[in-house]
C-alpha positions in Angstrom: 24.4 9.7 17.6 23.5 11.1 14.2 19.9 10.3 13.5 18.7 9.8 9.9 16.4 6.9 10.5 13.1 8.4 9.4 10.9 11.5 9.8 8.7 10.2 12.6 11.2 9.2 15.3 10.3 11.9 17.8 7.1 12.5 19.8 6.0 15.7 18.3 6.9 19.3 17.8 6.8 21.5 20.9 3.9 23.6 19.6 1.9 20.5 19.0 2.6 19.3 22.5 1.5 22.7 24.0 -1.8 22.5 22.1 -2.5 19.0 23.3 -1.9 20.1 26.9 -4.7 22.5 26.5 -7.0 19.8 25.3 -6.7 18.0 28.7 -7.9 21.0 30.6 -11.6 20.6 29.9 -14.2 18.2 28.5 -14.4 17.7 24.7 -17.0 16.3 22.4 -16.2 13.0 20.8 -16.0 11.7 17.2 -14.8 14.9 15.7 -17.5 17.1 16.9 -15.2 19.3 18.9 -13.8 22.8 18.6 -10.3 21.6 17.8 -11.3 19.5 14.8 -13.6 22.3 13.5 -10.9 24.9 13.8 -8.3 22.7 12.2 -10.7 22.0 9.3 -11.3 25.8 8.8 -7.5 26.4 8.8 -6.9 23.7 6.2 -9.7 25.0 4.0 -8.3 28.5 4.4 -4.9 27.3 3.1 -6.5 25.2 0.3 -8.6 28.2 -0.6 -11.6 25.9 -0.9 -14.6 25.8 1.4 -16.3 22.9 -0.5 -13.9 20.0 0.4 -14.9 17.4 2.9 -12.3 16.8 5.7 -11.9 13.9 8.0 -9.2 13.1 10.5 -7.8 9.5 10.8 -5.1 8.0 13.0 -2.6 6.9 10.4 -1.5 6.5 6.8 -2.6 2.9 6.2 -6.2 3.5 7.4 -6.3 6.6 5.3 -5.3 4.7 2.3 -7.9 2.0 3.0 -10.7 4.6 3.3 -9.7 6.7 0.4 -9.3 3.8 -2.0 -12.0 1.3 -1.1 -14.9 3.5 0.1 -16.3 3.9 -3.3 -15.2 0.8 -5.3 -17.5 -1.8 -6.6 -16.4 -5.4 -5.9 -14.8 -5.9 -9.4 -13.1 -2.5 -9.5 -9.3 -2.0 -8.8 -6.7 0.6 -8.1 -3.6 1.3 -10.3 -0.3 2.0 -8.6 3.4 2.0 -9.2 5.1 -1.3 -8.2 7.1 0.6 -5.6 4.0 2.4 -4.2 3.5 2.3 -0.4 0.2 0.3 -0.8 1.9 -2.4 -2.8 4.6 -3.5 -0.4 4.3 -1.7 2.9 0.8 -2.3 4.2 0.5 -6.1 4.5 -2.0 -6.4 1.7 -4.4 -3.9 3.3 -6.1 -2.9 0.0 -6.3 -6.5 -1.2 -7.9 -7.4 2.1 -10.8 -5.1 1.2 -11.4 -7.3 -1.9 -9.8 -5.0 -4.5 -6.8 -5.8 -6.6 -3.9 -3.4 -7.1 -2.9 -3.3 -10.8 0.8 -2.6 -10.8 2.9 -0.5 -13.1 6.7 -0.9 -13.1 8.5 2.4 -13.1 12.2 3.6 -12.9 11.8 6.4 -10.5 8.7 5.4 -8.5 6.5 7.8 -10.4 3.6 7.1 -12.8 3.0 9.2 -15.9 0.2 9.7 -18.4 1.8 7.4 -21.0 2.2 4.5 -18.6 -1.2 5.0 -17.2 -2.9 5.1 -20.6 -1.1 1.9 -21.6 -2.2 0.1 -18.4 -5.8 1.1 -18.8 -5.9 -0.1 -22.4 -4.6 -3.5 -21.1 -7.4 -4.0 -18.7 -10.4 -4.2 -21.1 -11.5 -7.8 -21.1 -14.4 -9.1 -18.9 -12.0 -11.3 -17.0 -9.9 -8.2 -15.9 -10.6 -5.9 -13.1 -12.0 -2.6 -13.9 -9.6 0.2 -12.8 -11.4 3.0 -11.0 -8.8 4.8 -8.8 -5.2 5.8 -9.6 -2.9 5.9 -6.6 0.2 8.0 -6.4 2.2 9.4 -3.4 3.9 12.7 -2.9 6.7 12.1 -2.2 7.2 8.5 -3.6 8.8 5.6 -1.8 12.0 6.3 -3.7 12.1 9.9 -2.6 11.1 11.2 -6.1 8.8 14.2 -6.4 6.0 15.0 -8.8 5.8 18.4 -10.5 2.5 20.2 -11.0 2.6 19.3 -14.7 3.2 15.7 -14.1 0.2 15.2 -11.8 -1.9 17.4 -14.1 -1.1 15.0 -17.0 -2.1 12.0 -14.9 -5.3 13.7 -13.7 -6.3 14.6 -17.3 -6.0 10.9 -18.2 -8.2 10.1 -15.2 -10.8 12.6 -16.2 -10.9 11.4 -19.8 -11.1 7.7 -18.8 -13.5 7.9 -15.9 -11.0 7.2 -13.1 -10.4 9.0 -9.8 -7.0 10.2 -8.8 -5.9 9.7 -5.1 -2.7 11.3 -3.8 -1.2 9.7 -0.7 0.2 12.7 1.1 1.9 11.0 4.1 4.9 13.2 3.1 2.9 15.8 1.3 4.5 18.6 3.3 7.9 17.5 2.2 6.6 17.2 -1.4 5.4 20.8 -1.2 8.7 21.9 0.0 10.6 20.2 -2.8 8.2 20.9 -5.8 6.5 23.7 -7.7 3.1 22.7 -6.2 1.4 24.9 -3.7 -1.1 23.4 -1.3 -4.0 25.3 -2.9 -3.1 23.6 -6.2 -4.1 20.1 -4.9 -7.8 20.6 -5.2 -7.3 21.2 -8.9 -5.2 18.1 -9.8 -6.9 15.2 -8.0 -10.1 13.9 -6.5 -9.0 13.0 -3.0 -5.7 13.4 -1.1 -4.2 13.2 2.4 -2.1 15.6 4.4 0.3 13.7 6.6 1.0 14.7 10.2 2.8 11.6 11.5 5.9 12.4 9.4 5.8 16.2 10.0 5.6 17.1 13.6 2.5 15.3 14.9 2.4 12.4 17.4 0.1 10.7 14.9 -2.7 11.5 12.5 -3.5 12.3 8.9 -6.0 14.5 7.2 -8.3 13.0 4.5 -9.4 15.7 2.0 -12.2 14.8 -0.4 -12.6 17.1 -3.4 -14.9 15.1 -5.7 -18.5 15.3 -4.5 -19.3 11.7 -5.5 -16.7 10.5 -3.1 -18.2 12.3 -0.1 -21.4 10.3 0.1 -21.7 8.1 3.2 -18.0 8.4 3.9 -18.6 8.6 7.6 -20.6 5.4 7.6 -17.8 3.6 5.8 -15.2 5.0 8.1 -17.2 3.9 11.2 -17.6 0.4 9.8 -13.8 0.2 9.3 -12.9 1.5 12.7 -11.5 4.7 11.4 -13.6 7.2 13.4 -11.9 7.8 16.7 -13.8 8.7 19.8 -11.0 11.1 20.9 -10.7 12.7 17.5 -10.1 16.0 19.2 -6.5 14.7 19.9 -5.9 14.7 16.2 -7.7 17.9 15.5 -5.7 19.7 18.1 -2.5 18.6 16.5 -3.5 19.9 13.1 -4.8 23.1 14.7 -1.3 23.7 15.9 0.3 22.7 12.7 -1.8 24.9 10.5 -2.5 27.8 12.8 0.6 29.8 11.9 2.2 27.8 9.0 4.1 25.4 11.2 3.2 22.6 8.8 5.2 24.2 6.0 8.0 25.5 8.2 8.9 22.0 9.5 9.0 20.5 6.0 11.0 23.4 4.7 13.6 22.7 7.4 13.7 19.0 6.6 14.2 19.8 2.9 16.9 22.4 3.6 18.8 19.9 5.6 18.5 17.3 2.8 19.9 19.7 0.3 22.9 20.3 2.6 23.3 16.6 3.2 23.3 15.8 -0.5 25.8 18.6 -1.2 28.2 17.2 1.4 27.7 13.6 0.1 28.5 14.7 -3.5 31.6 16.5 -2.3 33.0 13.3 -1.0 32.0 11.3 -4.1 29.3 9.1 -2.6 27.3 7.1 -5.2 23.6 7.7 -5.2 20.9 5.1 -5.9 18.6 7.7 -7.3 19.2 11.4 -7.8 17.9 12.9 -4.5 14.8 15.1 -4.8 13.3 15.3 -1.3 14.1 14.6 2.3 14.7 10.9 1.5 18.3 10.3 0.3 19.4 6.9 -1.0 23.0 6.0 -1.5 24.9 2.8 -2.5 27.3 1.7 0.2 29.6 -1.3 0.6 28.1 -4.1 2.7 31.2 -4.6 4.8 31.3 -1.0 6.0 27.7 -0.7 7.2 28.2 -2.2 10.7 31.0 0.4 11.3 28.9 3.2 10.0 26.1 2.2 12.3 28.2 2.8 15.5 27.6 6.5 15.4 24.8 6.9 12.9 21.3 5.6 12.6 19.7 4.9 9.1 17.7 2.3 7.3 19.3 -0.4 5.1 17.1 -1.2 2.1 16.8 -4.8 0.9 18.4 -4.2 -2.5 21.6 -5.6 -4.2 24.0 -8.2 -2.7 27.6 -7.0 -2.3 26.5 -3.4 -1.9 23.4 -2.1 -0.1 21.1 0.8 -0.4 21.2 3.1 2.6 18.3 5.6 3.2 19.1 8.8 5.1 16.0 10.7 6.0 16.2 14.4 7.3 13.4 16.0 9.3 12.7 19.2 11.1 15.0 18.2 14.0 18.0 17.4 11.8 21.0 19.6 12.6 24.1 20.6 10.7 26.1 18.9 13.4 24.5 15.6 12.6 25.2 16.0 8.9 28.8 16.9 9.6 29.1 14.0 11.9 27.7 11.6 9.3 30.1 12.9 6.6 33.0 12.6 9.0 32.2 8.9 9.6 31.8 8.1 5.9 35.2 9.8 5.1 36.9 7.9 7.9 35.7 4.6 6.4 37.0 5.4 2.9 
């Protein structure tokens, strides 16, 4: 079976598993007050080249988004996001459930830009509108597109000028770093708060919440505790990120996933497959005939997106475990069904 279902379909990387095995050998302090969380924080700060950020570990992407977005909003304040953004259609209204509206911008490629953002802010000026306070983007986007440094910098400049915070959902940040001109230490210069995802890059579960802007750090632990985001066994997350950042494993895994996506895209282009969007990251979307999907699923696993009628959008996702044999097997199946 050739697996292209997603980038979180395994338990974890072997080095992460080894680190977790050590955790079980002795007692550990709870709620993040342990040696593993502390060491992981120091390793992340080392890579960010910034000792002033505030770091918290949370269990998953949805809770990370809830905390990052709603912790500092007044009741009438809102968040701006692309219509295809993860928080708009993949989290069961988690942000709206906190009492805050998501103001949506339609985009072609899943990315916001400074022009669209300025236009949206200018539309929300009446007393009966919400007051936008946070801008949400993700790296990579739900459509697999990738922001460049300049694109995020342009968005952040608008935020600075208009008094908004910029939050980057980094559930796939490692893959975004692999596919863009952004280095991890750049992140502290182009946003106020961001996450570093582990779930989709070699961890069993867990995300890192990194707060850059001092105003957003105040009472964050109280808010997290109230929302059930502080785990008693936080050392289990800390140990995973200790393993991921100790010797650069976090970046190596994403580089492997990206390299495999480049090979996959090259092979798909060679056989004339039609792409839904030009591939930029480890998420590759193609347009495929509806009547052939069942046959293709016999030897391959992938996700079928709910777009179009006679044709469907198929998403192939590569990860650090993807092999050339799997890619060759998928291509062989597609060619046989032509």
